[in-house]
N, C-alpha and C positions, 0 to 999 in steps of 0.2 A: 416661491419659498426659498430662503437662502440655504445653500447646501451646508453652511457653517452650523445651522440649527440642528443638524442630523449627523451627529458624530458617528462614524462607521468603525466597526472593529478593524484592528490593525492589519490582520491578514487580508481583509477585503480592500483596504487601502492600498496595500502592496500589490495585491492582483491588479487593480485598476492601472497602477503605473506601470507594471510589467506588460499589460495588455497594449497600452499606448506606446511603450517603446517598441515592442515587437511589431507592431503596424508601421512605426516609422523607421524600422530597420536598425534600431539601436540597442536591441537586447543581445549585443555581442561585442567582441573586441573592436574597438574604434579603428585600430590601424597598427602598423608595426614600423620599425625603423632599425637600421643596422647600427650599432655602436661599438667602439673600441672597448677593450679590457682596461678599465682604468677605475679610480675611485668613484667616479659618477655613475658607474654601473651598479653599485650596490643598492639593493632594495628593488631593482627593475625586475620585471616578469618577463619570462622568455615566452616568446610567441611562437618560436619553433624549437623542436628538440635539438639537442646538440649531440651529433654522433662523432666518435673519435676518428680523426684523420690520421694519426699516429698512435703507434703502441708506446706504452710508457713502463719501463724503458724500452727504446727501440732497439737495443742490442743487449747482450749478456754483459752486465756490469758488476764490477767488484763491490761488494757491500762492506769490505774493510781495507784498511791499508795492509798490504802484505804481499805475498808472491802468488801469482797465478801459475797453476800447474795442472797436470793430470792427476785426478784422484787416485787412478789405479797404481801410479808410481809410489804412493805412501803406504801401499798394503802391507801390513805387518809391522809397520813402525810403532815403537813403543819406547818408554825411557830406557830400558836396558838394551834396545835393539834399535838405534836410530837409522833413518835412511838419509844418505847424502845425495844431493841434487846438484847438477851443474846449472849456473844461471845462464841465461840467454838460450840454452839448449832445452832444459827441462824444467826451468822456472823462470818468470819475468816479474820484476817489481811492478806494482799497480798501487795507485791511490785509490781511496773510495770513490766510486762513479766511474773510474776508467773502464774503458772496454776490454774484454778479455781476449786474448788471441784465439784465433779460430780453433786450435788445437786444445786449448785448456778448458777445464770443466770444474774447477774449484780454486778457492783462494786459503792459503794459510795466513793467519794473522801475523803481523811482524812481531808481536810480543811472544809468539810461540816458535819463532825461528832463531837458530844459532848460526851467525854468519861465520863463514870459514874462508881463510885466504888461500893462497895457491899451494902451500905447503900443508895445509890441513889445520894451521893454526887458527885459533879465534881471531877476529878482527872487528873493530869498532864501526866499520863501514857498513851500515844497515842497508844502505840502498843499492850498493854495487860490489856485493862480495862475490868472490869466485865460485863459492859453493854455498849451499846452505844445509844445515843439518836439522832434520825434522824428527821429533819423538812422539808423533801422534799419527794415527791413521784417519784419513779424511773420506767420508763418502762422497760420491759426485754431488755437485752443486752446492757444496758447503761454502757459505759466506759469498753466495752470488745471488744477484737479483737478475732472474732470467728475463729475457725479452717478454713483454706483456704482462710481468707480475703485476702491475697496477692497473693498466689499461691495455686493451687489445684492440687494435685498429678495427674500426666499423661498429664496436659496441655503443650502445646508448649511455651517454654521460649524464645527461639531465633532460627530463621530459618538458614539453611545452607546459606553461603554467608554473613552472617552478620560479621561486624567488631567488635572486641572486644574492649570495652570501660571500664573504672573503674566501672560504675554502672553495666554493663552487667556481670562483674566478680562476684559482690555481687549477683546478680540474679540467676547467676549459681550455686554459692555456696548455697545460700539459698534454692534452689530447691533439694539439696541432692547430688551435684556432687563434686568430689574433682580433677577431670580431664576433659578434653575436646579435641574433635578432631578438629584439625586445618589443613588447606592446608599447604603443605611443601612450604617453602619459595624458590622461584626460585633462583638458583645460577647463578650470572651474573660475567662475566669476562670483565674488562675494560682495554683495551690495548692501552696505549699511544704510538705513534711512531713519530719519527722526530729526525734527527741528530742534529738539532739547539735546542732541548729541554734540559732543566736543571731542576732538582727537586726543589720543595719549599725549601727554606733555603739554597740552593747552591750560591756561589758568582756568580754574573751576570757579563759577559763581553759582549762587543759590538758584536752583533748578536746573542746573546743567548735569548732565550724566556722561561720564567718561565712556566712550565707544571702544569696547574690547571684545564684543562678541565676533567680530570679523577676524580678530587675531586668532581666537580659539578655532572658529570655523576653518580658517585658512591653515593652521597647524594641523588640524585633524586631516585636511584634504592631503596636504603634503606627506604626512605620516602614512596615509593609506594608498600612496602611489600616484596621486594626482598632482597636478601643478596649479596652485591658486593664484588669483590675482585679486587684490583688495581694492576696490573703488573707493573714491572719496565719499563722504557722507552727503546723502541727498536729503534735502528738506522735505516735510510733509507736504508735498504739493503733487497732485495726481499727475499733472502733464509732465513735471520733471522726472518723476519715478518712472513713467512710461517710456521717456526717452532714454533714461539709463538703462533699463531693462532691455529695450530693443537693441541698443548698442552692444550690450553683453551678449545677447542671443545670436547676434550676427558673427561674433568672434570666438565664442567659447562653446564648450560642449555641454555645460551644466551651469544654470544659474541659481545662486542661492540669495534670495531676497530676505534680508533680516529685518524683523520687526513689522508692525502693521498688519499682522495676520489675525487679529481679533475682530471685533465687530464695533469698534468705537467710531467716532466722527472723523478721525484722522488715520484709521486702519484702511490703507488704500490697496493692499496687496492683492485681495480677491479680485477687486475691480480691475486692477492692472492686468492680471492674467486674463480674465474675460475679455478685456479690450484687445489684447494682443494675441490671443490663443484660445486654448480650451482649458477651463477649470475642472479638473478631475475630482479633487477632494478638498473639502474645506472643513477640517474638524475629524480628528482620529480619537478614538476611545482610549487613550493613553494619558497617564498622568506621570509626571509633568510633561507638557508639550501638546496638549490636545488640540490648539488652534492651528496646527500645522497645515500647510496648502501644498497640494501637488497639481501640476499642470503641465501643460505643453505650449511653447511660444513658437509662433511662426517666424521663420527668418525672412527678412526683407530680400528684395532683389539684389541688393548690394552685399548681402551677407555671405561669407565664405563657408566652404565646407560643402560636402555632398548632401548632407541631411537638410530636409526642408523644415524640420522642426527641432526645437531643443527643449529638454525638460527643465522645469522650474520647481524649487522647493521654496515655499514661503515659511522661513524659519521663524518661530515665536521670539519675542524679544527678551523674555526672562533667560538669564545666562544658564541656568540648569536646563530648561527646556531646550535652548539652542544646542548646548552640548549633546544632550541625549537624542535630539533629532538628527544629529550627524551620526551617531552610533547605530540608530535604527534604520534610517533611510538612505544616508549618503554613503557610508561605508560599504554596505552589500552591493550598491550599484557601481562604485568605483572597482570593487573586485571583479564584477562581471565584465567591465569594460576593459580592464587589464588581463583578463583571462587568468586570474589568480586561482590556482588549483586548490589552494589551502587558505581561504580567507580567514580573517581574524575569528578565532573561536576560544574565547577566554575559558580557563580553566574553571570548572565549576565543582564547589565543595558543598557538603551539608554542614549546617551549623544550627545552633540553638538561639532563638530570639530571646533577648533579654528583658524585653518590656512589651506590653500590649501596645498594638498599633491599630488604627482604623484605616479603611480604604474605601474610596468611592466604589459602590457595587458595579457601576456599568463600565468601568476603565480598567485596563491592565496598569497596575500601579507600580512604577519602577522606583523602589525605595532605596536610598543610599544607606549603607551600613559600615561601620568600623568592625573589623574581625580580629579576633585574637584567641589564643589557647589559654584557658585558665583551668587548672586542675584537671588536665586531660581532656576537657571538652572544648570544641571550637564553638565560640560564641559570636553572635551578630548583634551589634548595638545600633538601632536605628540613629541616623544622623538627622539633622534639621531637614523638615520637609518642604520648606519653602522653595518655589521655583526661581526665586531671585537670589538664592544663597549659593554663590559660586563657590565659596570656601567648603560647603558641604561635599562638593565633588573632590576638591583638593584633598580633604581629609578622609574620603570614602576609600574603603579598601575593596569595595565591591558594590555589586547591584543585586537586589532580590526583587523578582517579579511577582507582585500579587496578582493573580489572574482575575479578569472579570468574573463577577458573580460572587466574589468572596469579599464580605464587608470588613474584614479585618482579621487579625491573628492574636492570639493569646500569648502571654509571656511563657516561654518554654517549649513554644512550637518549633518543630524541625523545618527549617527553610533551605533552599538551595540558593548559593551565593556565586554569581559570576564575578570571578576575582580580577582586580586591576593590578593587584601585587603579586609577587612570587610567594609560594608557601613558606620559603625560608624566612621572609621577612616578618611573617605572621608569628612564627616561632620565637622571635626576639622581641615581641610587642609586649609591653607592659600595659595592662588595663588599670586605669585609676578612675573610679566613680566616687563622686561625694561632692564636698564643698569646693567652690571655685576660688583660686588664689592664683595671682599673677605670677608668682615665683614657680609655678608648675611650667609655665611657658619657658623660663630660663632652664629648668631642670630638663625640658624636653630637648632643648638644643644641645646641651652638654651630654645627654644620653645618646643622642644620634652620633656624636663623635666617639662614642664607646660601644658602638654597634648595637644599641638598643633603640627601640621606638616606644614613645610615650603617647598613649591614647587616652584622653580624659574626657569624661562626661560630667557635665554640671548638673547635679540633680539634688544638691543640697547635703548637708551633714547626715541627716536622718537617712536620706535616700541611699547614701554611700554604705552606711552600715547594714541596711537592708540588702544591698548587693552583695556585700560579703557574706551575709547569712545564707544567701541563695547560690554562693560559689561563682559569682559573675564578675569579680574584680581580684587583682592581686593586692590592692591596698586601696584605702580611702582616705580622703582628707577631711577633718573634722574639727570643729571648734564649738561644740555644744556645751553650753554653760548650765551647770546645776544650780538653780536659785537656792537651794537649801544648804549647800556646802561651799558654793564658790568655786568649785573645781570643774575643770574641763574634761568632758568625754568620759570619765569613768562610770558614772550612773547610766550613761546612754549604752555604754558596752554591756553592763549588766542587764539592762532591758532588751536590747536588740541581739546580743550575741552571747546569751547565757551559756551555751554549750560549744562555742568556737573559741579555743584558745588563740589570743592575739597578743602581739606586742605593740604597745603604745609609745610612739617615739616623738619627742618634740621636734617640730620642723621650724617653725619661725614664730617670733612674737611680733604682733602687727598692731597698727593703730587703726582704729574705727572712728568714723565721724560722719559728719553730714557733708555731703558733696553738693555745693551750691554754684550758681553761675559766676563768672568772672566779676569781681567787685562786690559780690554778695549784695546785690542791689535791694533785696527786701530784708537785710540786716538779720539774718536768722543766726541765732547764737546757741540754741539749746533745744532739747526735745520739747519743751513746753511751747515753743513756737510752732509745732505742728499742728495745734488746735486752731491756729488763727484761720479766719475764712479766706484770707488772701493767699494762703499757702496750699499748694497741691503737692502731695507727697508721692514719691515712687518707692514702693516697698520691694522686698525680696519674697520668694516663693515660700509657701509652707514647708517646713521641714529644714530651711536653710538656717545655718547657725547664726547668721545676721539677723535674720527674722526672730529667732529665739532670743538673741541678745537685746533687740529692740523691745520685745514684749516684756521681758524681765524688768527693764528699766521703766516701761510705761506703767507697769503694775506698782513698782515701787513709789512712782510719782503720783499715782491715782489718776492716770490718764486713760480714758475709755478709748479703745481703737476706733469705735464708730465716730468718734468726734474728729478723726483726721481724714480730711478730704484726700482720696487717692490711696487709702491704705490697702484696698483690694486690688489695686493696680500692680501687678507682679512682674518682675524681671528675674532672669536666672544666673545672671553674673554681676560682679561689681562693675565691669566695663559697660554692661547694658544699662545699668542704672545711671552711670555717667553720661552715657550717649542720650539718655531719655532727658537728663538735665540740660545737656548741651544743645539739644534740638528744641528746647521749650515745652516739651511734653509735661514736664514736671518742674518744681521749683526747687526740690531737693530730694535726696535719698541717702540712706545709710550705706557706707561703703568704705573701702581702704583708701589710704592717702594716694597710693600710686595710681589708682583708678582716676582720681580727680586730676592729678598732674598729667596723666596721659593725655587727657582732652582739654588741657590748659583751663581747668576750672579752679575754683577756690574750695577750701576745705576748713571745716570747723571741727578740729579734733575733740573727741569725747572720751573715748575708751581704750584701753590696751587690753588684748587678749593673747591666748596662745593658741596657735594652729598646729595641730598634731597629725601625725600619719598613723593610721590603724592598719596593721599588716598582719594577717593570720600566719600563725607559727608554721604551718606546713610549707610556706613559700620561702622559708630560711634554708631550706636544705638544698635547693638548687643554686644556680649561679645567676639566675635571670635578674634578680633584684641586687646583686653585689656592686654594680656601678652606682646605684643610689647611695649605699652605705659609704663606698669610697668617696663620693662627692661631698658628704657631709663634713669631711675634713680636708677638703681641697681648697688651697687659698684662692685660686683664680675664680672658682665657682662662688665662693662666698663673697668675693669683691664684686662678682657680677650682680648678685642679689642686693648688695648694698647701694649699688647705682639706682635701685627702686626706693622712693622715699617712703618713710613709715615702717620699715622692716628692722628687725632685731634678730640677729642670728647667734647670740651669745649662748643660748641654751640648745641649739641644734644638735640632734644627737642624743640628748638625755633620755634614758628609758624610763618612763614613768610607770609602765607596767610591763613585766616581762612575761615570757610565754608561761613559765610554770612557777617562778619564785614567789611572786605575789598574788598569783592568779586565785589560788585557793582562798587566801584570806579575803580577797575582794568580795567573793561570793558567799563565804561562810557566815560572815556576821553582818553583812549589809555595809552600807556607807555611813 
């Protein structure tokens, strides 16, 4: 039976690998080397402790520019009763850092000295007066750095296992060392495999996949103290992969074999490991990343190094799975091999989950989340769950692990988040939940330049208002049309936010229409074409303002949704609709002009609408959202939005509903 068919718990997988490494003599620091104190030493791990050879300072040193003297000779000095000392005999000029004469035990700062000439008259020669007049009494060792004040010879400066930082380099140098002993960097081979892969920069054709997992894995290895080597892409041929793995195992300390770890017809990784060594694990109960492979490869007689075996990790091909495999298996191993006494320990905080999530009961589920503080609560918003969505890691602020046996969590559940970002960044995060609009990406860039970070979740206009009601966002984008009045958002605010005072601010006017393939081959010109048998429509999700807009006009035209092929096929953003049309999954979909142009599609304009920002009044008191209000009048920002087709900013910043002035009228008599 294939080992892959029996996913094992993460802890058991780690224990199997540790046992195999221990038996091979590889569960320890791999080696050490002596290096100089230069920029290349940063981030290295000390393999030996650093003991001070010298004291610092190694003499009594002046801490100020002034005159070295015996403190006892200043006894009784005061403004009305100064002491006069002869230079060279009783006082000697010193600069900061100069050694004190053996007889001196204090320094009087130059600004507290009155230089005196031969006849007792004042002089401007501060450095070489005949005498000095002092009007203050000095205790012994005033303004003196005594021998060993910072470092005393033979004391421990840094223990083995410490990571070398810029300041630790200074301490090592100050203690009398010009070199230090550090752990040898583990050499790691990264082998991408796949016939469909093409290198970065290569012209991409249909069916090609840009190979970037090796870039991510190599960068992780280098960041964690290793030294990565990316191999060229190996096609999906068993014998070629075997040859590449054996070459790598003969020269490197660890082999990362990327892709081919599942059980498909061209997934050779497990067979390669069995052919060249021992397969320890094929399948771990984690998501994403469960088809990970752990094994040991035998070195050939030509292989270098004392070890006869080399560990290999079969890294899954999906980008998120690959990156998380690095965090879960590779980082702890590199920390062990370098002797890092303080391996990566992300800061962990508690946050409240913003929506319900499901999880496979038999796996540890590593869920990416965006984190921000809203109304004094730290919130965790789940990101896209797909193992192939590398951008979900880019946007993620941290990871929440849902343990095995838990099939999901409800909205409002308390979760622990392992942070990727510093807490200070989260304090400056603006949570936007609601309708998708491409101008929010422009806003995010301009806010970054102003010390803010915009995190948006596309759940539709209705979903955004619900998020505001639950206190899960700072603002929401909305364009909900009321069929009865023709107004935008007011009736929806009355329905969803009856007890939450908000300010409704016009953001942009925008054009909505049908996104169609280049050249509009099926000659789609209106919503009536959606009922044609040869048309497959791509819809937006329930609650989206665009979906509401569509349903409103379909009703006016007497078109039944069931007569539209693809009406139930939903996407969550305008760009996703455009991508579906561009890929041939659909013939058209309702969206904004900019989304069509972004993917070089054609556009059939149909409607103009108003897209607003709904902002709870409580968030006007702080300064978090101030940059947004400032940008509404910023010429450069408005110019950037105008580069997107189909947008109108002439009404941007208009207050449709104020926090208090019109709020009572809105809810008193209805609309």
